[in-house]
C-alpha positions in Angstrom: -103.6 -28.9 44.3 -103.1 -32.5 44.9 -100.3 -33.7 47.5 -99.4 -36.9 46.2 -97.6 -38.1 49.5 -100.8 -37.3 51.6 -103.5 -38.1 49.0 -105.1 -34.9 49.8 -106.5 -32.1 47.7 -106.5 -28.4 48.5 -108.2 -25.5 46.4 -106.6 -22.3 46.3 -108.4 -19.0 46.3 -112.1 -18.4 47.1 -115.0 -20.2 45.5 -115.6 -17.0 43.7 -112.4 -16.9 41.9 -111.8 -18.5 38.4 -108.2 -19.5 37.8 -106.6 -21.2 34.7 -103.3 -22.3 33.4 -101.4 -22.7 36.8 -97.8 -23.3 37.1 -96.2 -24.2 40.4 -92.9 -22.2 41.4 -89.4 -23.8 41.5 -89.4 -23.5 45.1 -92.8 -25.0 45.6 -94.2 -22.2 47.7 -96.1 -20.3 45.1 -98.5 -20.8 42.2 -98.7 -18.4 38.9 -102.0 -18.3 37.3 -104.3 -16.6 35.0 -107.4 -15.0 37.1 -110.6 -13.9 35.3 -113.2 -12.0 37.3 -116.9 -12.0 36.8 -116.7 -8.9 34.5 -114.0 -10.8 32.3 -110.8 -8.8 33.5 -107.9 -10.9 33.2 -104.9 -10.7 35.4 -101.7 -12.7 36.1 -101.7 -13.6 39.7 -99.2 -15.4 41.9 -100.8 -17.6 44.8 -99.2 -18.4 48.2 -99.5 -22.4 48.5 -99.8 -22.2 52.3 -102.6 -19.7 52.3 -104.0 -19.9 49.1 -104.3 -16.1 49.0 -103.1 -13.8 46.0 -99.7 -12.4 46.8 -98.9 -10.6 43.6 -101.2 -9.4 40.8 -99.6 -8.0 37.7 -101.1 -5.1 35.8 -103.1 -5.8 32.5 -104.7 -2.3 31.6 -105.4 -3.5 27.9 -107.1 -6.6 29.3 -105.1 -9.0 27.1 -105.8 -12.7 27.2 -102.9 -14.4 29.0 -102.5 -18.3 29.1 -99.7 -20.8 29.8 -97.5 -19.1 32.3 -94.4 -20.8 33.4 -91.6 -20.0 35.9 -88.0 -19.5 34.9 -86.1 -22.2 36.7 -84.6 -19.7 39.1 -88.1 -18.4 40.0 -87.5 -14.9 38.9 -89.1 -14.6 35.8 -92.6 -15.7 34.3 -93.0 -16.6 30.5 -96.5 -16.2 29.2 -98.4 -16.1 26.1 -100.3 -13.0 25.4 -103.2 -12.6 23.0 -104.3 -9.4 21.8 -107.1 -8.4 19.2 -104.1 -8.2 16.6 -102.5 -11.4 17.5 -100.1 -13.2 19.8 -96.7 -12.7 21.4 -94.6 -14.0 24.6 -94.3 -11.9 27.3 -91.7 -12.3 29.9 -92.7 -10.5 33.5 -90.0 -9.9 36.0 -91.6 -11.6 39.1 -90.4 -8.6 41.5 -90.4 -5.7 39.6 -93.4 -6.4 37.4 -91.8 -5.2 34.5 -93.3 -7.0 31.5 -91.5 -7.3 28.0 -93.0 -8.6 24.8 -90.3 -10.8 23.4 -91.8 -10.7 19.8 -93.9 -8.1 18.0 -97.5 -9.3 18.1 -98.2 -11.4 15.0 -100.4 -14.2 13.8 -97.7 -16.6 14.6 -99.4 -19.4 16.7 -96.7 -19.4 19.6 -97.2 -22.1 22.5 -95.9 -23.4 25.7 -93.1 -20.7 26.4 -90.3 -22.1 28.8 -87.4 -19.9 30.2 -84.0 -21.7 30.5 -81.1 -19.5 31.5 -80.5 -17.1 28.5 -83.0 -19.1 26.1 -86.8 -18.8 25.6 -88.0 -22.0 24.3 -91.7 -22.4 22.6 -93.4 -24.2 20.0 -94.4 -22.5 16.4 -95.7 -23.9 13.4 -93.6 -20.9 11.4 -91.8 -23.7 9.4 -95.1 -25.4 8.4 -94.9 -27.9 11.1 -95.1 -27.3 14.6 -91.6 -27.6 16.1 -89.8 -26.4 19.2 -87.6 -23.2 18.7 -85.3 -21.2 21.1 -84.8 -17.6 21.3 -81.2 -16.7 22.7 -82.5 -13.6 24.7 -79.0 -11.8 24.8 -78.7 -11.9 21.0 -82.2 -12.1 19.8 -81.2 -15.0 17.7 -83.9 -17.7 16.9 -83.0 -21.4 16.5 -85.1 -24.3 15.5 -84.5 -27.0 18.2 -86.6 -30.0 16.8 -87.4 -31.4 13.1 -90.3 -33.3 14.1 -92.1 -34.8 11.1 -95.5 -34.8 13.0 -95.0 -31.9 15.4 -93.2 -31.1 18.7 -94.7 -29.4 21.6 -94.5 -28.7 25.5 -90.6 -28.4 25.7 -89.1 -29.5 29.1 -85.3 -29.1 29.9 -83.7 -31.2 32.7 -81.8 -29.0 35.3 -78.3 -30.1 33.8 -79.4 -28.8 30.6 -78.6 -31.6 28.4 -81.8 -33.3 27.7 -85.0 -31.9 26.2 -88.6 -33.7 26.7 -91.4 -32.8 24.6 -94.5 -34.4 23.2 
């Protein structure tokens, strides 16, 4: 963790921990990350920013590989990529109840960078032949192509007012 105001760095967790793919919560108090232990067991965990301790650990009995976690804008859900031996999906985890729901059936579609914005899940995918950003309306399960980039579009970010999308 790097504090831009003070210029100080802080390491979360112990030196024996291995974390990757971290995302800061909207309230700035927690970090969701993927923890892999020395036996290569993978867990999605939430760390407290002040203490650096794990405050929540989500079950992963199948030992699926998780990556690219991101909090919903209201901090109640986490969208994350899940890779299994059969392929990929995007999973939404309720941060309080720990319920995890796969949004798509596991497939070979190369999903990336999921982002929850209100009732939409944004993500990038090469399903059209060129990587672009798509949105899934969660209430209807309808999928929309958001960008039509000639060379690919990745890493969506939507402003708080919902009027502008940034991507690379």
